[in-house]
Steps between C-alpha positions, in 0.01 A plus 500: 500500500247779543743747340542272199123471458462879527770547237319263262173681564660833410658361184172339394349848460768630262308463173178638650679803639676556169163499323364756746804727478522482121138610463559778750824631343482398134866389490630150572839622627335744741264225614794267568665770712187543712456125544861474614452783751181332626694179560777687682238644734329163535817328617578778747161604636213275388266380778617181670156365586317226310289738290541471121767730365324590174291793638809649664710461183227649280463797737874570499541455123196715420615786718852481359348527153293801604816663636683422173219650289496816711880527474471457122267799485723709730804440278320680221429414142641181350744585220297443186184290483435242773380154398428197719788255507454162334450180696478147369177309548668246729520779757125549480388145576327406823454856619134593519284384791162331450308826539710705258302705249785505247670192362868465588639589157235765435602682816854541365421602144660818377185710452390431857844571648512831315154588630610412854771769473222761507389388847649623824705230679232411757229464235734285294561277801126462565429402141792257472424334833125466434478434127830326425574322828141435597547634853185585695408856595585415860845369400573810293386725784738319734793533257449873446372599843170643372135404543314250281270783396800697374622194311167470319490870407862503378448179303191632323682816392808306391295259289329791327837662428642193325189341347603584142821301547317174575439407138540147361817454298541352154576127481867443584587306180348764274661787689837323499483456123417867441774623734750262339411635154535858621836448669652308211375769259672763718821292512497459120429867441174409326324821597198453274417180690561681829251768398235242404516342846460826694187701567511855372491627861752245632739605778857378552641539852860431602607449863879534535539715816829657378670164439522559123396749239127464446190705430423706811140557392242266356497499119146546381353405165583233242696733274714629787574144617599391148730804465656422840559137403659608171757699699555224755541229237787689339695483828372207698432160347406208731740206518250264669131490586296240685140474612389503863171528686494797734213622717263259329576627150756462222835675509828476316841529665760668278880514506697762306865534404685734736473863391593802709205639699253269327340209688641149464177333608130570514165334548218600267131441563183628337142589582254406225185683396179307419589516128817300569746779432744634758376798700794515743857381464714483814879476488655418838871578525560578869686199638279467810202456267643225275772314692294183553457440128859564395627238742376251239711388206344654189438309183591669177218679322 
């Protein structure tokens, strides 16, 4: 009976651990792998006393994430631009603790996740545990094996490093409408409309990680993006598009007809400037970044 209760206690923490690992790693598939490894360790070597399992699980998952981030850096440069993977908002619910500085969805928004990539793994862990999970300085110190004083110093520096990423986002309905207009203009080859929706200094970034032919550098400037889309449209017309909410913002999942070396699926999301035009356009192609959304049945667009 005790074993059954312990098993239920471990399983109860799955969504919380996924939220932690996703914010640490920026990829849902990688987060799922770490959660699974944490559970394997829990069933084989978790403490058997009556103490709550959550602190032990958080400690194991956090340190596995730190190891994964360090291994990512040792493997060398990612092939082409790296973008945070997309995650549906259902995966973000019920995550933050009562003392969290960042709201649950805010702590998984794209700008913040990209800013977190600039931090070393330990600083990233401190910020995620304190500001997204709402853990106390003492709890973070226990997880990482450092002093509370060190936690406070690391946290202050990490907050300063990412403060520009903590900006309020445009209302979801308005942003969804603008992204929809942009994507349908691209699909129709209406490049004049595409140009009107982009800032002059807009940047398009594609994350494919060798899985398909894609831009291996960010495309900078409205004119360059329009020229790129003119070339793409001649070869690669979407067969279906449907709207989703990813990382607290609008996104559109896209399916394409099979074409050698070109992607058959993508997820597109945008970052909007204060004037309402698109300042950044992200195209996720790597399967580990988009697999959750393409498990759905698309509706024709």
